N, C-alpha and C positions, 0 to 999 in steps of 0.2 A: 504493499499500500504505500503510496505518495505521503511524503512527510511535508505538510504545507501548514501556512498560518499566518497570523498577523505580527510584524514586528514593529515595536513601538518603545518609548521610555517608559512612560506610566500608561497603562491602558486601561485599568479599571474595568465596567462592565462593557462588553461589546455584543452588536447582534451577528457579527460577522460569521461566528461558527454556525450558527443556526441558518444562516442564507446558504452558506457553502454546503451544508449536510442537505439542502434541497437540490442542489446543482448537480453533485459528481460523488463518488465514493473515493474520498481520500481523506486523511487525517487533516484535522484544521485546529491548531492549537494558538494560544496567545504566548507572544514572547517578548516579556520585558526586559530590555537589555540596557545597562548603563552605557553612556557615551564612550568611555574608557574600554568598553568592551566590545565593542561595534565591530571593530576590524576582526578581532578573533572570531566572533559569532560569524561573520561572512564569508570568512576563509575556510572555516573549520569544517564545511561539507555538510552540516547537519540538518539539512532540509533540501528540498526538492524545488518547492515554490513558496514565494513569501508576499503578501501585501504588505506594503510600507507605511506608517503613518507619521505624523508629527512626533519628533523635530527631525527624521532622518531621510526625508525625500530627496533632499539634495546631498546629503552626507554618503549616501550609498552610491553615488554615481562614479567616483573613482574606482570603485571596486568592480565595475561593470566591463566586461570585455566589449560590449556592443550595446547600442541603444536602439530602440525603435525610432523612427521618425518623429512621432509626436513626444516622446521623451526627450528626443536631442533638441526639439525645439523650444519645448517648454523649461528644459534642465530641471526637471522634477520626475522622479519615479516612485511609482507606488507598486510596482508588480516586478518582483524577480523571478528569474526559472534558472534554476541550474542545468547547463548544458551536459551533452554526454562527456566532453572533454574538461569537465569539471569548472568551467568559466561560467560568470553569470551574464545573463541577458536583462536588461532592464526596460520595462515598458511603463507607459501610464493609462491607467483605466478610468482616471477622474474625468478627462475630457470626453471619454465615451459615454460615461454615467451622466454627466451635466447635459450633454446634447440629447440623451434619452428622455431626460426629466423635461427638457424644453419641448421635445414633441409630444409628450405625453400630456403637458398641460394644455395644449393648443394655443399658448401664446406665441404670437407672431413677432418675429425678430426681424425679419427682411426690412429694410429702410427704416428701422426705429432707431430713436434716439434712445439709448441706454445709460442707465447709472450702474456703477457695481460698487457697493458699499464694503468697504475694506481694502487692506492693500496687502494682505499676507499670502501664503501660498496659494491657497484656493482661489483667490483673486485672479492671479495671472492665467490660471486654467480657464475661469470662465470667461474672460476677456477675449482669450484665443478662439473660443467655441462662438462668443458672440461675433466675432468679426467674421469668423468662418461661415456663420450663417446670414451675414450681409446686413450687419446692424448699420446705420447710418452713421451713429457716432458711438462710441464707448467711452465714458469718462468713469474713472476711479474716483469715489469719495472717501478721503482719508481724514484723520484728526488733525494732521499737521501740513497736509501737501497744499498746493494751489487751489484746488478743489476739496473742500472740506465742508463740516458740518455746521460752520458760521455763514456760508453763504450760498446755501442751498437755493437760495431765491432766484440764482443766476441759471439753475437747471428746473424751474417750475415746468417747462414744457415737455420734461422728460415722459417717455410713454412706458418704458419697461425699466423696473428696479429689481436688482437681484441682491439678497444679502448674503455676503461670505463671511460676515464678523460671525461670533459667538454670542452676540447680543442676543439674551432671550431665551438661552439654551439651558435646559435643567443643569443644575437646580436654580439658577438665578431667572425664574420664569416670568412673565408679566412684564417685562420691559421691553421697548421697541428701539431700532437704532434712529428711525426718522418717523415724523407724521405725516403720513400718507396724504392727507387733506391739503399739504402744501402743492400737491402735485394734480391740477385739474384734469390734465390730458392723460392722466395714467391709465394703460392698456392691460398691463400685466404686472403680477409681483411673484417673485420665486426667491424662496428661502433655502439654503442647503442644510440649515438645522433641521433634525429630524424629531428631536426629543426635546419638548413636548410635539405631539402631533401639529399643534398648532400653536405658533409663537403668537406673541402680541402683535408683531409685525403682520402676520399671516391673518389673525383675527380683526385686525381694522380693514384688511383688503378685502375680506369676507363680509363685514357691514358696509362697506363702501359699494359692493356689488363688483368688484374688480376680479377677474380672473386670477387664480393663484395656485402654487403648488409647493409643499413642503420637501424637504430633502430626503426622504425615505426611498423614492423611487430613484434618484439618483445613488442611493447606497447599493440598491439592488443592482441597478443596472451595472454599476463599475464591477461589482461582484460577478456578473453573469461574463462579461467580458474578461475578469481574471482567470474565472474557471476555464474558458475558452483557451486562454494563454497556458495554463497549467496543463491541461488536457489535450492541446492540439488538436481541437476539434470544433466545429461549430455547434451552438446550442440555441434551439429557438428562440425569438424573441418572445414569442408568447410565455415563455417561462419567467420573464422579468414581470410581466402583469400579473401571473398566478402568484408567484412569490411575494411581490408587493401587496396584493390585497389579503393573503393570508397573514402575513406579519402586520399588517396595519391593523388588522382585526384583534389580533392577538396582543398588541400593544397596548390598544386604547381600553380604557377603562369601561365597564358597563354600569352607568350611574340610574338610579332609581329616584324619581321625585314622586310626589303625591301627598294627598291629604293626610292629617295624623290618624293614624290606625288604618291606613290603607293596604298595609302588609309588606310594606317595603323590606324591612328587615328579616321577615320570614321567606320572601321570594330570593332576596340576596343571598342568604345562607345556601338555599336548595340549588340556586344557579350556579353559585360558584362551587359547590360540591360537583355538579353535573359537568362543569368546564374545567375541573382542577384548577381553579383560581382561588385566591385568597378574598374573603368577605371581609369588608370594613364598613363601619357604620358612623356618621358623624355625631350621631348623640351618643354614642358609647365613648368616643374621642374626647368630647367635651366633659362628659361625667369623669372618665380618668383623670384628667388633666386638673380639674376642678375639686375633686373630692365630694361631689354631691350630684344628685339627680338633676336632670333638665328641669323637672319640675319643682324642686326646691331653689334651682338657679332663677328661674323665673319668679317665683314668688318672692325672693329675698331681695333680687336686684332689678326686676321687671323685664319687659320683653324686649326694650331696647338695647339694653346693654346684654343680654343674652344673645341677640343677632351678632353684636359685634364677637362674642365668643365662638357663635357657630361660624362666621366666615373666617376666622381664624384658623378652625378645625378645616374647613372645606379648603382653605388655599394649601394646605398641607397634604390634604387626600388628594386633591385635583392634580398633584404633581406626580403622583404615582401612576404605575403602568401597568396593566392587564391585571386589575383589581374589578370586583363587583361592589361598588358602593351605595350604600343605603342612604339617604338624606334626611333631614328633618323636615316635617310637612311645610314649615314656613319659610324655609332658605330659598324659595323662589321670589319671596317679597322684595329681595335685595339685588338688584340689578348685577351688581358687582359680581355676585355668584356665579352668573352665567359663565363669563369667560373662565373663571376658576374651573370650573366642571368641564366645559366644552372644550378648552386647550387640548385635554388629552382623553377625552370620553364622547360616548354615545349615549344618548339620554333619553329614557322611557319614563313616560308618565304611566303610572298605575292607578287606573280609575277604580273606584268601587263606590258602590251607592251610598248616600248619603246615610240613610236609617240601618246600614250595614258597619257603620264607623263606631269603635268602642270610644267611651269619654272618661272611663274610670283612670287617674293617675295622670290627666293630661289638662292642666289648668285652662289652656287657653281653647281647649273643646267644651267647656261647661257652657258656654253661651250658645247662640244660634249658628250651629255648624252649615245651615243652607247658606246664610249671611257669609259666613266666613268662604265658602266655596266661591259665591258669586264674586268676592273681592279677589280671590287668588285665581279663577278660573283662567284670565288672560295671562297671568304669568305662566301658569304651568304649559298653557299653547306655547308661549314665547320660548321656552326652556325645552321643550320636548321635540326631539327628533322622531320619535315612536310614541304611539299612544297604545296602550294595552288595558283590556279588561281584566279586573281581579275579583270579580264576583263569583267565579267558579273555583275549582281546586288549584291549590298551589303548583300541581303539575301541569296543569292546564297554563296557568300563566307562564311559568317557566317555558313550557314548548313555544307559547306564542313569542316571546321574546326571543327562542333560537329561531323561529321561522322569519323573523325580521333580519336577523343577522347574516342569513344565507345569501 
């Protein structure tokens, strides 16, 4: 079996092994190598193929006997293959991945004024692809360059913006490199960040009705190209689409909203068991952190302060990936909670008839539930990607959710 993997200095969690397991039958491991050990690792012959990530995409070039044309042009290598004579061949699959992402997004580049946010290694690759695709102009926006974040007004006519910075990436979610409302002619937004699924940058594009795509497709497409180089064979493009959809679903949270007592916690537990995911509950998080029940917190501090605590819990849970999250019935009353849940989640509204909702132990349910529902109905509709009836059995509700996810 071929020995392949990902080379970097500090890698942490990576989705690459899961993607490559879908593409081919070779070993794919993570290799964290200190800078002073890089030469020894590359010349030691302990691998057959290797992806390369920061900070080594340029550092590996002197160890390559030959570079592909695109790697030579960009002076950046993210694929290494050990040839039969023991020498290393360097290639660049990032350009292929980004080009695939652009095509999949439907964003038109030919003849467009484009801005590239960031001047790091990914920026040069993105710029090369945009130029190859016929962009009318490609301008790099950096912190200290001639074109920077303090004079964006000179580029208010930009039609496509690509983010190559880590701004908004997990765990520092919720921030954006620019305010998209400054660009009234914007036709497309691309972000190479893939965790969370929707950065603040992308969420604003969504709200403004601007076509967008996040970076997961690029990650999968470059992995597909890497596997082709490792295996010296073509892999159908349809595999990129298949794996992207599969991984996108697995990475996103399944979020349940609905009236108090509508069965969110019960359904979350059963759904998590069914999908082999972790079940999380915002009310439980609040209670654990504050040492008292939600009912006690509301009675002691009032609903307004409780909603602050709830938003803090949701901010933490919303950053998670691949979980099933049950929320409190009133979380939808705060608009800020939408982005926190939507950034990495698919939101389901569980509906249950008013006369089936329990009241015991729920201070806010002691009053007129019908009036509460009327006040919140538009909020539930605003948050929900899907609406599921929960007047039947738990199994029926779980199956209805699974059907929506297909």
